[in-house]
TORKOL-4160 file (C-alpha; in steps of 0.2 Angstrom, whole numbers, padded with zeros to 4 digits, m for minus):
464
<pt num="1" X="m0116" Y="m0115" Z="0051"/>
<pt num="2" X="m0121" Y="m0101" Z="0060"/>
<pt num="3" X="m0122" Y="m0111" Z="0076"/>
<pt num="4" X="m0105" Y="m0119" Z="0073"/>
<pt num="5" X="m0098" Y="m0105" Z="0071"/>
<pt num="6" X="m0105" Y="m0098" Z="0087"/>
<pt num="7" X="m0101" Y="m0111" Z="0097"/>
<pt num="8" X="m0082" Y="m0112" Z="0091"/>
<pt num="9" X="m0083" Y="m0092" Z="0094"/>
<pt num="10" X="m0087" Y="m0095" Z="0114"/>
<pt num="11" X="m0075" Y="m0111" Z="0115"/>
<pt num="12" X="m0091" Y="m0123" Z="0118"/>
<pt num="13" X="m0093" Y="m0137" Z="0106"/>
<pt num="14" X="m0080" Y="m0133" Z="0094"/>
<pt num="15" X="m0077" Y="m0148" Z="0082"/>
<pt num="16" X="m0060" Y="m0149" Z="0083"/>
<pt num="17" X="m0062" Y="m0152" Z="0103"/>
<pt num="18" X="m0070" Y="m0170" Z="0099"/>
<pt num="19" X="m0064" Y="m0173" Z="0081"/>
<pt num="20" X="m0051" Y="m0190" Z="0083"/>
<pt num="21" X="m0030" Y="m0184" Z="0079"/>
<pt num="22" X="m0028" Y="m0193" Z="0063"/>
<pt num="23" X="m0044" Y="m0184" Z="0059"/>
<pt num="24" X="m0038" Y="m0167" Z="0060"/>
<pt num="25" X="m0032" Y="m0159" Z="0044"/>
<pt num="26" X="m0017" Y="m0149" Z="0051"/>
<pt num="27" X="m0011" Y="m0168" Z="0058"/>
<pt num="28" X="m0014" Y="m0177" Z="0042"/>
<pt num="29" X="m0003" Y="m0161" Z="0033"/>
<pt num="30" X="0012" Y="m0163" Z="0044"/>
<pt num="31" X="0012" Y="m0184" Z="0043"/>
<pt num="32" X="0011" Y="m0183" Z="0023"/>
<pt num="33" X="0026" Y="m0169" Z="0023"/>
<pt num="34" X="0037" Y="m0182" Z="0034"/>
<pt num="35" X="0031" Y="m0196" Z="0024"/>
<pt num="36" X="0037" Y="m0187" Z="0007"/>
<pt num="37" X="0053" Y="m0181" Z="0015"/>
<pt num="38" X="0056" Y="m0198" Z="0019"/>
<pt num="39" X="0050" Y="m0206" Z="0003"/>
<pt num="40" X="0061" Y="m0195" Z="m0007"/>
<pt num="41" X="0077" Y="m0197" Z="0003"/>
<pt num="42" X="0077" Y="m0216" Z="0002"/>
<pt num="43" X="0071" Y="m0219" Z="m0013"/>
<pt num="44" X="0074" Y="m0202" Z="m0025"/>
<pt num="45" X="0066" Y="m0212" Z="m0040"/>
<pt num="46" X="0050" Y="m0217" Z="m0033"/>
<pt num="47" X="0048" Y="m0201" Z="m0023"/>
<pt num="48" X="0050" Y="m0192" Z="m0042"/>
<pt num="49" X="0037" Y="m0203" Z="m0048"/>
<pt num="50" X="0023" Y="m0195" Z="m0036"/>
<pt num="51" X="0023" Y="m0176" Z="m0042"/>
<pt num="52" X="0007" Y="m0178" Z="m0051"/>
<pt num="53" X="0000" Y="m0178" Z="m0034"/>
<pt num="54" X="0007" Y="m0162" Z="m0029"/>
<pt num="55" X="0002" Y="m0156" Z="m0046"/>
<pt num="56" X="m0014" Y="m0161" Z="m0045"/>
<pt num="57" X="m0017" Y="m0154" Z="m0029"/>
<pt num="58" X="m0013" Y="m0137" Z="m0035"/>
<pt num="59" X="m0022" Y="m0138" Z="m0052"/>
<pt num="60" X="m0038" Y="m0141" Z="m0043"/>
<pt num="61" X="m0035" Y="m0127" Z="m0032"/>
<pt num="62" X="m0031" Y="m0116" Z="m0046"/>
<pt num="63" X="m0045" Y="m0120" Z="m0057"/>
<pt num="64" X="m0056" Y="m0111" Z="m0041"/>
<pt num="65" X="m0044" Y="m0097" Z="m0039"/>
<pt num="66" X="m0051" Y="m0085" Z="m0053"/>
<pt num="67" X="m0069" Y="m0087" Z="m0051"/>
<pt num="68" X="m0070" Y="m0087" Z="m0031"/>
<pt num="69" X="m0059" Y="m0069" Z="m0034"/>
<pt num="70" X="m0072" Y="m0064" Z="m0047"/>
<pt num="71" X="m0087" Y="m0067" Z="m0035"/>
<pt num="72" X="m0081" Y="m0059" Z="m0021"/>
<pt num="73" X="m0072" Y="m0044" Z="m0027"/>
<pt num="74" X="m0088" Y="m0041" Z="m0036"/>
<pt num="75" X="m0100" Y="m0044" Z="m0022"/>
<pt num="76" X="m0089" Y="m0035" Z="m0011"/>
<pt num="77" X="m0091" Y="m0018" Z="m0019"/>
<pt num="78" X="m0109" Y="m0021" Z="m0026"/>
<pt num="79" X="m0111" Y="m0024" Z="m0007"/>
<pt num="80" X="m0105" Y="m0007" Z="m0004"/>
<pt num="81" X="m0115" Y="0003" Z="m0013"/>
<pt num="82" X="m0102" Y="0017" Z="m0012"/>
<pt num="83" X="m0086" Y="0019" Z="m0025"/>
<pt num="84" X="m0080" Y="0033" Z="m0014"/>
<pt num="85" X="m0078" Y="0020" Z="m0001"/>
<pt num="86" X="m0071" Y="0006" Z="m0012"/>
<pt num="87" X="m0058" Y="0018" Z="m0020"/>
<pt num="88" X="m0053" Y="0024" Z="0000"/>
<pt num="89" X="m0051" Y="0005" Z="0005"/>
<pt num="90" X="m0041" Y="0001" Z="m0012"/>
<pt num="91" X="m0030" Y="0017" Z="m0010"/>
<pt num="92" X="m0028" Y="0012" Z="0010"/>
<pt num="93" X="m0022" Y="m0005" Z="0005"/>
<pt num="94" X="m0010" Y="0000" Z="m0008"/>
<pt num="95" X="m0002" Y="0012" Z="0004"/>
<pt num="96" X="m0001" Y="m0004" Z="0016"/>
<pt num="97" X="0006" Y="m0011" Z="0005"/>
<pt num="98" X="0020" Y="m0001" Z="m0004"/>
<pt num="99" X="0026" Y="0003" Z="0014"/>
<pt num="100" X="0028" Y="m0013" Z="0021"/>
<pt num="101" X="0034" Y="m0020" Z="0003"/>
<pt num="102" X="0048" Y="m0007" Z="0004"/>
<pt num="103" X="0052" Y="m0013" Z="0023"/>
<pt num="104" X="0052" Y="m0030" Z="0017"/>
<pt num="105" X="0066" Y="m0025" Z="0002"/>
<pt num="106" X="0077" Y="m0016" Z="0014"/>
<pt num="107" X="0076" Y="m0029" Z="0025"/>
<pt num="108" X="0084" Y="m0042" Z="0011"/>
<pt num="109" X="0098" Y="m0029" Z="0008"/>
<pt num="110" X="0101" Y="m0025" Z="0026"/>
<pt num="111" X="0104" Y="m0044" Z="0029"/>
<pt num="112" X="0114" Y="m0046" Z="0012"/>
<pt num="113" X="0126" Y="m0034" Z="0018"/>
<pt num="114" X="0127" Y="m0037" Z="0039"/>
<pt num="115" X="0129" Y="m0058" Z="0035"/>
<pt num="116" X="0135" Y="m0057" Z="0018"/>
<pt num="117" X="0129" Y="m0075" Z="0014"/>
<pt num="118" X="0141" Y="m0076" Z="m0002"/>
<pt num="119" X="0156" Y="m0070" Z="0003"/>
<pt num="120" X="0171" Y="m0083" Z="0001"/>
<pt num="121" X="0160" Y="m0092" Z="m0011"/>
<pt num="122" X="0171" Y="m0090" Z="m0027"/>
<pt num="123" X="0160" Y="m0093" Z="m0041"/>
<pt num="124" X="0168" Y="m0091" Z="m0058"/>
<pt num="125" X="0157" Y="m0086" Z="m0069"/>
<pt num="126" X="0165" Y="m0093" Z="m0084"/>
<pt num="127" X="0160" Y="m0109" Z="m0079"/>
<pt num="128" X="0142" Y="m0106" Z="m0075"/>
<pt num="129" X="0130" Y="m0115" Z="m0086"/>
<pt num="130" X="0119" Y="m0101" Z="m0090"/>
<pt num="131" X="0108" Y="m0115" Z="m0102"/>
<pt num="132" X="0099" Y="m0122" Z="m0085"/>
<pt num="133" X="0092" Y="m0106" Z="m0082"/>
<pt num="134" X="0088" Y="m0100" Z="m0100"/>
<pt num="135" X="0069" Y="m0103" Z="m0099"/>
<pt num="136" X="0068" Y="m0092" Z="m0084"/>
<pt num="137" X="0080" Y="m0077" Z="m0092"/>
<pt num="138" X="0070" Y="m0077" Z="m0109"/>
<pt num="139" X="0053" Y="m0075" Z="m0097"/>
<pt num="140" X="0064" Y="m0062" Z="m0088"/>
<pt num="141" X="0068" Y="m0052" Z="m0103"/>
<pt num="142" X="0050" Y="m0051" Z="m0111"/>
<pt num="143" X="0045" Y="m0043" Z="m0094"/>
<pt num="144" X="0048" Y="m0026" Z="m0100"/>
<pt num="145" X="0039" Y="m0012" Z="m0088"/>
<pt num="146" X="0025" Y="m0009" Z="m0104"/>
<pt num="147" X="0023" Y="m0028" Z="m0106"/>
<pt num="148" X="0021" Y="m0030" Z="m0089"/>
<pt num="149" X="0006" Y="m0018" Z="m0090"/>
<pt num="150" X="m0001" Y="m0022" Z="m0104"/>
<pt num="151" X="m0001" Y="m0040" Z="m0098"/>
<pt num="152" X="m0016" Y="m0037" Z="m0084"/>
<pt num="153" X="m0027" Y="m0033" Z="m0099"/>
<pt num="154" X="m0034" Y="m0048" Z="m0104"/>
<pt num="155" X="m0038" Y="m0055" Z="m0123"/>
<pt num="156" X="m0057" Y="m0055" Z="m0119"/>
<pt num="157" X="m0068" Y="m0056" Z="m0103"/>
<pt num="158" X="m0066" Y="m0073" Z="m0102"/>
<pt num="159" X="m0048" Y="m0078" Z="m0106"/>
<pt num="160" X="m0042" Y="m0069" Z="m0090"/>
<pt num="161" X="m0053" Y="m0085" Z="m0081"/>
<pt num="162" X="m0046" Y="m0097" Z="m0095"/>
<pt num="163" X="m0027" Y="m0092" Z="m0091"/>
<pt num="164" X="m0031" Y="m0088" Z="m0074"/>
<pt num="165" X="m0020" Y="m0072" Z="m0071"/>
<pt num="166" X="m0023" Y="m0064" Z="m0054"/>
<pt num="167" X="m0019" Y="m0047" Z="m0062"/>
<pt num="168" X="m0033" Y="m0049" Z="m0075"/>
<pt num="169" X="m0045" Y="m0055" Z="m0064"/>
<pt num="170" X="m0045" Y="m0042" Z="m0053"/>
<pt num="171" X="m0046" Y="m0029" Z="m0067"/>
<pt num="172" X="m0061" Y="m0037" Z="m0074"/>
<pt num="173" X="m0068" Y="m0039" Z="m0055"/>
<pt num="174" X="m0065" Y="m0023" Z="m0051"/>
<pt num="175" X="m0074" Y="m0018" Z="m0065"/>
<pt num="176" X="m0090" Y="m0029" Z="m0065"/>
<pt num="177" X="m0092" Y="m0020" Z="m0046"/>
<pt num="178" X="m0091" Y="m0004" Z="m0054"/>
<pt num="179" X="m0104" Y="m0006" Z="m0066"/>
<pt num="180" X="m0117" Y="m0015" Z="m0054"/>
<pt num="181" X="m0115" Y="m0003" Z="m0041"/>
<pt num="182" X="m0120" Y="0012" Z="m0053"/>
<pt num="183" X="m0134" Y="0000" Z="m0060"/>
<pt num="184" X="m0144" Y="0002" Z="m0043"/>
<pt num="185" X="m0159" Y="m0009" Z="m0041"/>
<pt num="186" X="m0157" Y="m0017" Z="m0057"/>
<pt num="187" X="m0139" Y="m0025" Z="m0053"/>
<pt num="188" X="m0146" Y="m0031" Z="m0037"/>
<pt num="189" X="m0151" Y="m0046" Z="m0047"/>
<pt num="190" X="m0137" Y="m0049" Z="m0055"/>
<pt num="191" X="m0124" Y="m0047" Z="m0038"/>
<pt num="192" X="m0137" Y="m0061" Z="m0030"/>
<pt num="193" X="m0133" Y="m0071" Z="m0045"/>
<pt num="194" X="m0115" Y="m0070" Z="m0045"/>
<pt num="195" X="m0114" Y="m0071" Z="m0025"/>
<pt num="196" X="m0126" Y="m0088" Z="m0026"/>
<pt num="197" X="m0111" Y="m0096" Z="m0040"/>
<pt num="198" X="m0098" Y="m0089" Z="m0024"/>
<pt num="199" X="m0106" Y="m0101" Z="m0013"/>
<pt num="200" X="m0105" Y="m0115" Z="m0025"/>
<pt num="201" X="m0085" Y="m0111" Z="m0026"/>
<pt num="202" X="m0082" Y="m0112" Z="m0010"/>
<pt num="203" X="m0091" Y="m0126" Z="m0008"/>
<pt num="204" X="m0079" Y="m0135" Z="m0022"/>
<pt num="205" X="m0065" Y="m0129" Z="m0011"/>
<pt num="206" X="m0070" Y="m0137" Z="0004"/>
<pt num="207" X="m0071" Y="m0155" Z="m0004"/>
<pt num="208" X="m0054" Y="m0150" Z="m0013"/>
<pt num="209" X="m0045" Y="m0146" Z="0001"/>
<pt num="210" X="m0048" Y="m0164" Z="0010"/>
<pt num="211" X="m0037" Y="m0170" Z="m0002"/>
<pt num="212" X="m0021" Y="m0158" Z="0004"/>
<pt num="213" X="m0011" Y="m0172" Z="0012"/>
<pt num="214" X="m0010" Y="m0182" Z="m0001"/>
<pt num="215" X="m0004" Y="m0164" Z="m0012"/>
<pt num="216" X="0007" Y="m0160" Z="0000"/>
<pt num="217" X="0013" Y="m0179" Z="0001"/>
<pt num="218" X="0018" Y="m0178" Z="m0018"/>
<pt num="219" X="0027" Y="m0162" Z="m0017"/>
<pt num="220" X="0038" Y="m0166" Z="m0002"/>
<pt num="221" X="0043" Y="m0183" Z="m0011"/>
<pt num="222" X="0046" Y="m0175" Z="m0027"/>
<pt num="223" X="0057" Y="m0161" Z="m0023"/>
<pt num="224" X="0069" Y="m0171" Z="m0010"/>
<pt num="225" X="0068" Y="m0184" Z="m0023"/>
<pt num="226" X="0073" Y="m0172" Z="m0038"/>
<pt num="227" X="0085" Y="m0160" Z="m0028"/>
<pt num="228" X="0091" Y="m0172" Z="m0015"/>
<pt num="229" X="0093" Y="m0167" Z="0004"/>
<pt num="230" X="0112" Y="m0165" Z="0000"/>
<pt num="231" X="0107" Y="m0148" Z="m0010"/>
<pt num="232" X="0102" Y="m0138" Z="0004"/>
<pt num="233" X="0118" Y="m0144" Z="0014"/>
<pt num="234" X="0127" Y="m0137" Z="0000"/>
<pt num="235" X="0118" Y="m0119" Z="0001"/>
<pt num="236" X="0115" Y="m0122" Z="0022"/>
<pt num="237" X="0119" Y="m0106" Z="0024"/>
<pt num="238" X="0110" Y="m0095" Z="0009"/>
<pt num="239" X="0094" Y="m0108" Z="0015"/>
<pt num="240" X="0097" Y="m0102" Z="0033"/>
<pt num="241" X="0101" Y="m0085" Z="0033"/>
<pt num="242" X="0084" Y="m0084" Z="0021"/>
<pt num="243" X="0073" Y="m0093" Z="0032"/>
<pt num="244" X="0079" Y="m0084" Z="0046"/>
<pt num="245" X="0080" Y="m0068" Z="0041"/>
<pt num="246" X="0060" Y="m0073" Z="0036"/>
<pt num="247" X="0057" Y="m0077" Z="0054"/>
<pt num="248" X="0064" Y="m0060" Z="0060"/>
<pt num="249" X="0051" Y="m0053" Z="0047"/>
<pt num="250" X="0035" Y="m0061" Z="0053"/>
<pt num="251" X="0040" Y="m0058" Z="0071"/>
<pt num="252" X="0048" Y="m0040" Z="0072"/>
<pt num="253" X="0039" Y="m0034" Z="0056"/>
<pt num="254" X="0024" Y="m0041" Z="0057"/>
<pt num="255" X="0026" Y="m0045" Z="0075"/>
<pt num="256" X="0025" Y="m0024" Z="0079"/>
<pt num="257" X="0011" Y="m0023" Z="0064"/>
<pt num="258" X="0001" Y="m0036" Z="0072"/>
<pt num="259" X="0004" Y="m0027" Z="0091"/>
<pt num="260" X="m0003" Y="m0011" Z="0085"/>
<pt num="261" X="m0018" Y="m0017" Z="0076"/>
<pt num="262" X="m0024" Y="m0027" Z="0093"/>
<pt num="263" X="m0019" Y="m0045" Z="0094"/>
<pt num="264" X="m0004" Y="m0056" Z="0096"/>
<pt num="265" X="0007" Y="m0062" Z="0079"/>
<pt num="266" X="0009" Y="m0080" Z="0089"/>
<pt num="267" X="m0009" Y="m0083" Z="0092"/>
<pt num="268" X="m0013" Y="m0077" Z="0075"/>
<pt num="269" X="m0001" Y="m0090" Z="0067"/>
<pt num="270" X="m0010" Y="m0103" Z="0079"/>
<pt num="271" X="m0026" Y="m0099" Z="0071"/>
<pt num="272" X="m0019" Y="m0102" Z="0052"/>
<pt num="273" X="m0011" Y="m0115" Z="0056"/>
<pt num="274" X="m0018" Y="m0127" Z="0043"/>
<pt num="275" X="m0017" Y="m0116" Z="0028"/>
<pt num="276" X="0002" Y="m0113" Z="0034"/>
<pt num="277" X="0006" Y="m0132" Z="0032"/>
<pt num="278" X="m0002" Y="m0132" Z="0017"/>
<pt num="279" X="0005" Y="m0120" Z="0009"/>
<pt num="280" X="0022" Y="m0126" Z="0017"/>
<pt num="281" X="0018" Y="m0144" Z="0008"/>
<pt num="282" X="0014" Y="m0137" Z="m0009"/>
<pt num="283" X="0025" Y="m0120" Z="m0010"/>
<pt num="284" X="0009" Y="m0111" Z="m0016"/>
<pt num="285" X="0000" Y="m0098" Z="m0004"/>
<pt num="286" X="m0014" Y="m0099" Z="m0019"/>
<pt num="287" X="m0019" Y="m0116" Z="m0011"/>
<pt num="288" X="m0027" Y="m0108" Z="0003"/>
<pt num="289" X="m0033" Y="m0093" Z="m0002"/>
<pt num="290" X="m0052" Y="m0096" Z="m0001"/>
<pt num="291" X="m0050" Y="m0102" Z="0018"/>
<pt num="292" X="m0039" Y="m0087" Z="0021"/>
<pt num="293" X="m0054" Y="m0075" Z="0016"/>
<pt num="294" X="m0065" Y="m0085" Z="0027"/>
<pt num="295" X="m0053" Y="m0087" Z="0043"/>
<pt num="296" X="m0053" Y="m0066" Z="0042"/>
<pt num="297" X="m0069" Y="m0064" Z="0042"/>
<pt num="298" X="m0070" Y="m0074" Z="0058"/>
<pt num="299" X="m0058" Y="m0064" Z="0064"/>
<pt num="300" X="m0067" Y="m0051" Z="0063"/>
<pt num="301" X="m0062" Y="m0041" Z="0046"/>
<pt num="302" X="m0077" Y="m0033" Z="0038"/>
<pt num="303" X="m0084" Y="m0043" Z="0021"/>
<pt num="304" X="m0077" Y="m0027" Z="0009"/>
<pt num="305" X="m0061" Y="m0026" Z="0015"/>
<pt num="306" X="m0057" Y="m0046" Z="0013"/>
<pt num="307" X="m0064" Y="m0046" Z="m0002"/>
<pt num="308" X="m0055" Y="m0034" Z="m0008"/>
<pt num="309" X="m0037" Y="m0033" Z="0002"/>
<pt num="310" X="m0035" Y="m0053" Z="0001"/>
<pt num="311" X="m0034" Y="m0054" Z="m0017"/>
<pt num="312" X="m0027" Y="m0039" Z="m0019"/>
<pt num="313" X="m0012" Y="m0044" Z="m0009"/>
<pt num="314" X="m0009" Y="m0058" Z="m0018"/>
<pt num="315" X="m0001" Y="m0048" Z="m0033"/>
<pt num="316" X="0005" Y="m0033" Z="m0023"/>
<pt num="317" X="0010" Y="m0038" Z="m0006"/>
<pt num="318" X="0023" Y="m0053" Z="m0007"/>
<pt num="319" X="0033" Y="m0049" Z="0008"/>
<pt num="320" X="0042" Y="m0065" Z="0007"/>
<pt num="321" X="0046" Y="m0064" Z="m0014"/>
<pt num="322" X="0053" Y="m0046" Z="m0010"/>
<pt num="323" X="0064" Y="m0052" Z="0006"/>
<pt num="324" X="0069" Y="m0068" Z="m0006"/>
<pt num="325" X="0074" Y="m0054" Z="m0022"/>
<pt num="326" X="0086" Y="m0043" Z="m0012"/>
<pt num="327" X="0095" Y="m0055" Z="m0001"/>
<pt num="328" X="0097" Y="m0067" Z="m0015"/>
<pt num="329" X="0103" Y="m0053" Z="m0029"/>
<pt num="330" X="0116" Y="m0049" Z="m0014"/>
<pt num="331" X="0120" Y="m0067" Z="m0011"/>
<pt num="332" X="0122" Y="m0069" Z="m0030"/>
<pt num="333" X="0132" Y="m0052" Z="m0032"/>
<pt num="334" X="0144" Y="m0059" Z="m0019"/>
<pt num="335" X="0146" Y="m0076" Z="m0024"/>
<pt num="336" X="0153" Y="m0070" Z="m0040"/>
<pt num="337" X="0165" Y="m0055" Z="m0033"/>
<pt num="338" X="0152" Y="m0042" Z="m0037"/>
<pt num="339" X="0157" Y="m0025" Z="m0029"/>
<pt num="340" X="0140" Y="m0015" Z="m0032"/>
<pt num="341" X="0136" Y="0002" Z="m0031"/>
<pt num="342" X="0123" Y="0017" Z="m0022"/>
<pt num="343" X="0117" Y="0018" Z="m0039"/>
<pt num="344" X="0115" Y="m0001" Z="m0042"/>
<pt num="345" X="0108" Y="m0005" Z="m0025"/>
<pt num="346" X="0094" Y="0007" Z="m0030"/>
<pt num="347" X="0091" Y="0001" Z="m0045"/>
<pt num="348" X="0089" Y="m0017" Z="m0037"/>
<pt num="349" X="0076" Y="m0011" Z="m0025"/>
<pt num="350" X="0065" Y="m0003" Z="m0037"/>
<pt num="351" X="0066" Y="m0016" Z="m0050"/>
<pt num="352" X="0062" Y="m0029" Z="m0037"/>
<pt num="353" X="0047" Y="m0017" Z="m0032"/>
<pt num="354" X="0038" Y="m0017" Z="m0048"/>
<pt num="355" X="0043" Y="m0038" Z="m0056"/>
<pt num="356" X="0038" Y="m0044" Z="m0038"/>
<pt num="357" X="0019" Y="m0037" Z="m0043"/>
<pt num="358" X="0017" Y="m0050" Z="m0054"/>
<pt num="359" X="0022" Y="m0066" Z="m0044"/>
<pt num="360" X="0004" Y="m0067" Z="m0037"/>
<pt num="361" X="0011" Y="m0082" Z="m0026"/>
<pt num="362" X="0014" Y="m0093" Z="m0040"/>
<pt num="363" X="0027" Y="m0109" Z="m0037"/>
<pt num="364" X="0041" Y="m0104" Z="m0047"/>
<pt num="365" X="0037" Y="m0086" Z="m0050"/>
<pt num="366" X="0050" Y="m0077" Z="m0038"/>
<pt num="367" X="0065" Y="m0087" Z="m0049"/>
<pt num="368" X="0058" Y="m0078" Z="m0064"/>
<pt num="369" X="0058" Y="m0060" Z="m0055"/>
<pt num="370" X="0074" Y="m0064" Z="m0049"/>
<pt num="371" X="0081" Y="m0066" Z="m0067"/>
<pt num="372" X="0072" Y="m0049" Z="m0073"/>
<pt num="373" X="0081" Y="m0042" Z="m0057"/>
<pt num="374" X="0098" Y="m0048" Z="m0061"/>
<pt num="375" X="0096" Y="m0042" Z="m0079"/>
<pt num="376" X="0093" Y="m0024" Z="m0075"/>
<pt num="377" X="0105" Y="m0021" Z="m0065"/>
<pt num="378" X="0118" Y="m0009" Z="m0074"/>
<pt num="379" X="0131" Y="m0013" Z="m0080"/>
<pt num="380" X="0127" Y="m0033" Z="m0077"/>
<pt num="381" X="0137" Y="m0035" Z="m0064"/>
<pt num="382" X="0130" Y="m0051" Z="m0060"/>
<pt num="383" X="0126" Y="m0060" Z="m0075"/>
<pt num="384" X="0109" Y="m0072" Z="m0073"/>
<pt num="385" X="0119" Y="m0085" Z="m0076"/>
<pt num="386" X="0124" Y="m0083" Z="m0058"/>
<pt num="387" X="0108" Y="m0091" Z="m0054"/>
<pt num="388" X="0113" Y="m0108" Z="m0059"/>
<pt num="389" X="0121" Y="m0108" Z="m0041"/>
<pt num="390" X="0103" Y="m0106" Z="m0032"/>
<pt num="391" X="0093" Y="m0116" Z="m0043"/>
<pt num="392" X="0094" Y="m0133" Z="m0032"/>
<pt num="393" X="0089" Y="m0125" Z="m0018"/>
<pt num="394" X="0075" Y="m0113" Z="m0026"/>
<pt num="395" X="0063" Y="m0125" Z="m0023"/>
<pt num="396" X="0069" Y="m0127" Z="m0003"/>
<pt num="397" X="0066" Y="m0108" Z="m0002"/>
<pt num="398" X="0049" Y="m0105" Z="m0011"/>
<pt num="399" X="0041" Y="m0114" Z="0002"/>
<pt num="400" X="0046" Y="m0100" Z="0014"/>
<pt num="401" X="0043" Y="m0086" Z="0002"/>
<pt num="402" X="0025" Y="m0092" Z="0002"/>
<pt num="403" X="0022" Y="m0094" Z="0018"/>
<pt num="404" X="0027" Y="m0075" Z="0022"/>
<pt num="405" X="0019" Y="m0070" Z="0010"/>
<pt num="406" X="0004" Y="m0078" Z="0017"/>
<pt num="407" X="0006" Y="m0070" Z="0034"/>
<pt num="408" X="0010" Y="m0054" Z="0026"/>
<pt num="409" X="m0008" Y="m0054" Z="0019"/>
<pt num="410" X="m0018" Y="m0060" Z="0033"/>
<pt num="411" X="m0011" Y="m0047" Z="0044"/>
<pt num="412" X="m0014" Y="m0034" Z="0030"/>
<pt num="413" X="m0034" Y="m0037" Z="0030"/>
<pt num="414" X="m0032" Y="m0034" Z="0050"/>
<pt num="415" X="m0025" Y="m0018" Z="0049"/>
<pt num="416" X="m0034" Y="m0011" Z="0033"/>
<pt num="417" X="m0050" Y="m0016" Z="0043"/>
<pt num="418" X="m0045" Y="m0008" Z="0058"/>
<pt num="419" X="m0039" Y="0007" Z="0045"/>
<pt num="420" X="m0056" Y="0008" Z="0041"/>
<pt num="421" X="m0064" Y="0006" Z="0058"/>
<pt num="422" X="m0071" Y="m0010" Z="0052"/>
<pt num="423" X="m0062" Y="m0020" Z="0064"/>
<pt num="424" X="m0075" Y="m0031" Z="0077"/>
<pt num="425" X="m0063" Y="m0031" Z="0089"/>
<pt num="426" X="m0073" Y="m0041" Z="0101"/>
<pt num="427" X="m0074" Y="m0054" Z="0092"/>
<pt num="428" X="m0055" Y="m0051" Z="0088"/>
<pt num="429" X="m0050" Y="m0053" Z="0105"/>
<pt num="430" X="m0061" Y="m0069" Z="0107"/>
<pt num="431" X="m0054" Y="m0078" Z="0093"/>
<pt num="432" X="m0037" Y="m0073" Z="0097"/>
<pt num="433" X="m0039" Y="m0080" Z="0116"/>
<pt num="434" X="m0043" Y="m0096" Z="0108"/>
<pt num="435" X="m0034" Y="m0096" Z="0091"/>
<pt num="436" X="m0032" Y="m0116" Z="0091"/>
<pt num="437" X="m0050" Y="m0121" Z="0097"/>
<pt num="438" X="m0057" Y="m0109" Z="0086"/>
<pt num="439" X="m0047" Y="m0111" Z="0070"/>
<pt num="440" X="m0060" Y="m0123" Z="0064"/>
<pt num="441" X="m0050" Y="m0137" Z="0053"/>
<pt num="442" X="m0054" Y="m0132" Z="0035"/>
<pt num="443" X="m0060" Y="m0148" Z="0030"/>
<pt num="444" X="m0074" Y="m0149" Z="0043"/>
<pt num="445" X="m0085" Y="m0139" Z="0034"/>
<pt num="446" X="m0088" Y="m0129" Z="0021"/>
<pt num="447" X="m0081" Y="m0113" Z="0018"/>
<pt num="448" X="m0092" Y="m0095" Z="0022"/>
<pt num="449" X="m0092" Y="m0087" Z="0004"/>
<pt num="450" X="m0093" Y="m0070" Z="0001"/>
<pt num="451" X="m0113" Y="m0064" Z="0004"/>
<pt num="452" X="m0118" Y="m0082" Z="0013"/>
<pt num="453" X="m0133" Y="m0074" Z="0025"/>
<pt num="454" X="m0131" Y="m0088" Z="0039"/>
<pt num="455" X="m0115" Y="m0081" Z="0045"/>
<pt num="456" X="m0117" Y="m0067" Z="0054"/>
<pt num="457" X="m0109" Y="m0050" Z="0049"/>
<pt num="458" X="m0093" Y="m0041" Z="0061"/>
<pt num="459" X="m0100" Y="m0026" Z="0067"/>
<pt num="460" X="m0089" Y="m0014" Z="0063"/>
<pt num="461" X="m0081" Y="m0004" Z="0078"/>
<pt num="462" X="m0073" Y="0011" Z="0075"/>
<pt num="463" X="m0053" Y="0011" Z="0077"/>
<pt num="464" X="m0046" Y="0021" Z="0091"/>
């Protein structure tokens, strides 16, 4: 594995260079997505019958997320051996998350006010079918601030693994890592065992991800078959505005941050193209979480930063979800003719900042957080029932949410690693020089686990 990584890094002997095109994962996923759209369009009922394929792939990935995050974070904290450094990295990550998340929320508000995607829609609130969104509204009603905080605490240590709640897994992982660090040599044996378990889980993911084309096909066939392409056309202005806004955020905001960190956002996107296409097909950024961690390490980010920033970012750094929350809220307000005050805008911003933390990259979670945001606006100018206006196209926007979230977390990892002075700039420059050839197809080999001794650790280069 070390030899193949070394060869890929120097552009020689890269596996992808000699792989037939039909065996390249991202090409397989592209073909699967196209076929899924075609089947769902031509034969909607048949397309809907493939829903199980997308659900099965996501379920296979999700069953491994909790143990992988646990092993990675515990090993990362224990290997640092300095709790002050753990706290420092965590604080820097949270500061970065909150600043960029705030920018994303403001971008959604500004674009909504400038473009006015819901102006002239003329929706009659008395004729909206509230029953269509009752499930989302009830879940949002139960998500108060106190309930949100209490939900972070699992019923038991193992309940977090059973439910797969990322925030709960983060809590027990951090506690375990801190305790093992304080145990000294006594904890080294346990840490080694957790690291070995992590290698097993990463290799299982390496096998599962080969099914990505089937998962992408099933998910896209069902989506188009269930909602129809016509739904997108009916609300194309909102969908187009959201995609355009997300693209501008990626290339302008994240692109500017990437340039400051010393790399090109375009080359970075080329480097993670496989992961982007899988997320496009499945609408969930969780499906590629393990491989994003592996690729960020290959990019030059330190193990300790990757182990803390990527998993935490899946709950605290959801740029795409933040843009969706404010932009869609303004669209609905404009669609029903509501005139929002400055105070109501401030409430939307603050509530969206809080509720988005629980989305965790899960398919459809953005719709629940949207309901929570609408319900919290003083005076209830936009009834939760207004969500029925976007119910049919939310699935099409969830892909863009997940893609933006994924890109944002990748950029955050490099930035925090540079901020901490643990970014291997030489490796970053080499990888960015040839992102396509170096971006080893994730189906070609099992991912490098957190403590894989065969993979050379990146050398720390002080940030300038």
